[in-house]
N, C-alpha and C positions, 0 to 999 in steps of 0.2 A: 495605198502603196503595197500593203501585204508583205509577203516574204521577199518580194523583189528588192526591197530596200537593203536586205542583208546580202544579196548576191555579190555585189562588188567587193565585199570583204573576203570572200573565199574564191572568187573566180581567178585570182592570180595563180592558183594551183594549176590551171590549164596551160600555163606557160612553162611549167617545169620541164616537160619533154623537149620542147624546142630549145630551151636554154642549154640542155646537154648536147643535143644532136647538132645544133648550129655550129658549135665549136669545131666539129670534125668534118661537116659536110657542106658548109656554106663558105663562100669567100669571106674572109675576115671583115672586109668593108661592109658587105651586105649584112652579115651577122650582127655587127655593131649597130648599124642603123636600125635593123629589125628589132633587136632585143631592147635597145634604148627606147624606141618608140612605144613598144608594147608595155614596158615597165612604166613609162611616164603616164600613159593613158590609164593604166590600171591603178596607179597610185593616186591620180587625181580623182578618179571615180570612187575609190575607197575612202578618200578623205571627205569627199562630198557626202557620201553615205553617212559617215560619222557626224558630219555637221547637221544633216537632216534629223538624225536620231537625237542629237544634242538639243535641237530646238524643242522637240517634244519633251525631252527630259527636263530641260530648264524651266519649261512652262509649269511643271509640277512642283517646283520648289517654292516655298513660302517667301514672300518679299521680293520675288524676281521682277525685273523691270518690264517684262513682256506683257502684252495685253491679257486681261483676264480670260477673254474668250479662247485663247490658245490652249488653255488647260481643260476645255470642255470635253465631255466624253466623245463627241463626234471627231474631235481632233485626235484623241488618244487611240481611238479605234483604228485609225489609219496605220498604226504600227503594232505588229504582233508583240506581245509581252512588253507593252510600252513602259510599264513601271520599272522593269529591270533593265531593258535595253536602253531606254532613254537616259536613265541616270548613269548607267555604266559608260555611255558614250561621252559623257562630260569629261571625266578624267582621261579617257582614252584619246580624245581629240586634243586636249591640252598637252598630253605627253607627245603626241605626233608633232604638233606645231613647235613645241619646245625642242624636240630632237632635231627637226629639220632646220630650225633657226640656228641651233648650235653647230650643226654640220656646215651650213653655209657660212657662218661667222668664222669657223675654224679654217675653212678653205681660203677665205679672203685674208685671214691673218697669216696663213702660211705663205701665200703669194707676196704679201706685203713684207714680211720678215725676210723672205728669200731675196726680194729685190733690194732691201736695205743692206743685206750682207754683201752685195756686189757694188755698193755705192762707190767704193774707192777704186774700182777697176775701170779700165778703158771701156767706153761704150761701143763695144764690138759685138757682132752677132754671136761670137763664141767667147765665153768667159772661162779662162783657165785658172783654176785655183791652185796655189802652191801647197798641195796637201798630198801626203803619201797614201792616204786612204783612197782606194780606187772606187770611184762612183761617177755617175753622170746622170743628168736629168734635163728635161725641157722645161723652161720657165716662161710661161705665157705672160703677156702684159702689153703695155703701150709699145714697148720695144722687145719683141720676142728674142729670147736668148737661149743658147745651149750652154749649160754649165758642166764642166768636166774637170777632173783633177789631174795633176801631173802623174799621180800614182797609176791611174787607169791608162793614160796615154802611153806610159812607159811599158805597160804590160801588153800592148797591142802593136801589131805590125802596121805598116803604112796602109795596106789595103783594108785591114780591119778597122783602122781609124776612120777611113772614108765610109765604111759601113756604119760605124757608130754615129757619125755626123748625119748621114743620110737618114738613119732611123729616127734620130731626135728631131730632124727637120720635118719629118712626116707628122710627128706628134704635134708640132706647132702649126703647120699649115692646115692640117685636118681638124684642128681645135679639139684634140682628144680630151683635154681637161674638162670640156663641157659635157661630153658623153659620160665621163667618170663621175662628175658632180651630179648629173641628172639621175643616174642609177643609184648613187649614194643616197640622194634625197628620197628616191622611190622606195629603197629598202628601209629607210627610217619611217616612211609613211605606212608601210605594210610589211611586216617581217616575212611574209610569204614570197616577197620579191627578192630576197637575198640571193637565191641561185642565179638570178639574172644579173645582179651586180657582180658576182664572181665571174660569170661568163663574159660580160662586157670588159672587165679588167683584162681578161686573157685575150679576147678577140681584138681589142685595141692594140695590144702589143704585137699580135700576129699581123694586123693590118700594117703597122709600121715595119715589121720584118719583111713583108712581101714587097712593099713599095721600095724599101731600101735595097732589096735584091735586084729589082728592076733598074734602079738608078746606078747601082754599083756594077751590075752585069754579071753577078755571080752569087747564086744562092749559097754555095758552099762557103764563100768568104763571110757572108753574114752569119751563117751557122757557127763558123769558128769564132767570130767576134762575140756572139751571144754566149756561147759556151765558155770561152776564155774569161769574159767579163764576170760571168756567174761564179767561176771558180775562185777568182781573186778578190771579189767584192762581197760585201754583206748587205747589199741593197743601198738605197740612198738614205741620207739622214732626214729627208722630207718625204714622209710616207704617202702623202696625198697627191704627189706629182708623179707622172709617168717616168719611169727610170729604165735605162737600157738593160740592166740586170736586176730588175725588181724581183723581190721574193715571189715565187709562184712556180708554175709548171715549166721551168726552163727546158728540161729534157723533151717535153712535148713540142716546144717551139723549135728546138734543134732538129728533132725528127721530122717535123713538118717541112723545114727548110731543106733537108736532105732528100725529100721526096719531090714529086712533080708539083708544079705550081697549081693552085686551085683554080677551078673554072670561075670566070668572072660573071656569074649569073646573079640577077637581082632577086629571083625567087626560085626555090627548089622545085623539081618536078613533083606533080601531085601524087603520083603512084610510087612514092618512096617513103621511108620512115621519117626522114626530116621534112618531106613535103606534107605528110599527114600531120606531123607535129606543128608545122608552121600554120596550116589551116586551122588546127585545133586552137592554137594561141590566138589567131585572128578572130575565130568565132567567139572565144572567151572574152576577148577585148571588146568586140562589138556588142556582145550581150551585156557586158559591164557598163559600157557607155549608154546603151538603151535603157538599162535598168535605172541608172543614175538619173538620166533625163526624165524618165517616166515618174520616178519618185519625187524629183524636184518639182516638176510641173503639178503633179497631184497635190503635194503638200502646199504649194503656193495657192492653189484655188481653195483648198480646205481652210487655210489660215485666212485667206481673204474673206471667205464667207463667214468665218467665226469672229472676225474683227468688227467691233461696233463702229458705226459711222460717227 
């Protein structure tokens, strides 16, 4: 395997430039898909790399349940610095799996508790809570619902309310919670992917902003609704769900809505900064996938040869 087994751990760094540039130069829908896909592949490859290293490290531990042949010098020579890297991979992989499991469990718990909080309300697409605290969020589930408080509705005009509901409906129909969960798990799997998580959190909101502007027919109305909601609210009480005025770069969202609509291109032109960054991220992702596959196949044949019949 050689040093190729370590590459997936550091190749997420190749996605940092596109994580920054995609926010400004790509259509939010394309940026969300691109960044989520890159983050997911890089996270899977990184975790596979740790798993391969852990196999070599576990085989060195006394009393391990693995075949004795897996600790032979021929196997250990497949991994550079096998004694240090192999043993260090054991707690690292356990930490990654525990962190991802906790994030997934917390996400499901939030959805479950949010649904239970609405149990006494009519089963309508929009749940209006009699709460003076202004906030709104999209609640996915078997019955998708938009949750909004009377406090926020009172602060918005009729056109701005339509923008609010259009924004939240986009979150539900586009299943933005899945994108957010995917990048959250990716960032837990490899800390180098945290910039992509932050970027997707922003581009998902921008995606909903742009679609809401099309449905309402006025970009300025959506900008006013976003800005006004941000001024009167302090975010949603459910941090893991997409909210209309969620904490973040609201001024950038408003400025983008006051400008021209972004071009609906699936991939940026090659001879631009964002195009070069996108191709760099694609190359890094491809190299990570190939390195992981090469290491996995190589280790499989080495372990197979070392396993007594």
